[in-house]
C-alpha positions in Angstrom: -4.9 37.8 19.8 -7.8 36.0 21.4 -8.3 33.9 18.3 -4.7 32.7 18.3 -4.9 31.7 21.9 -8.2 29.9 21.5 -6.8 28.0 18.5 -3.7 27.0 20.4 -5.7 25.6 23.3 -8.4 23.8 21.4 -7.7 20.2 20.2 -7.3 19.7 16.5 -10.6 18.5 15.1 -10.9 17.1 11.6 -13.8 18.4 9.6 -16.1 16.1 7.6 -18.1 16.9 4.5 -20.3 14.0 3.5 -18.0 10.9 3.1 -14.8 13.0 3.0 -12.5 14.0 5.9 -10.8 17.3 5.2 -7.2 17.9 5.9 -4.8 20.7 5.5 -5.2 23.5 3.0 -2.9 22.8 0.0 -3.8 25.9 -2.1 -5.6 29.2 -1.9 -6.9 31.6 -4.6 -9.2 34.6 -4.8 -12.4 32.7 -4.7 -11.6 29.4 -3.0 -9.3 27.2 -0.9 -8.2 23.8 -2.0 -7.9 21.2 0.8 -6.6 17.7 1.0 -9.5 15.3 1.5 -9.7 11.6 2.3 -12.6 9.4 1.2 -13.6 7.6 4.4 -15.7 4.9 2.6 -12.6 3.4 0.9 -10.6 2.8 4.1 
């Protein structure tokens, strides 16, 4: 319950990995998640 409240109150922060900005999860399997990513160097 605490986690849900904390997530609702915190602003949405985009995560970056190297030159990529990660977005929403588009798939999930047993060993990994697949997330939408945008190359920030090509903007």
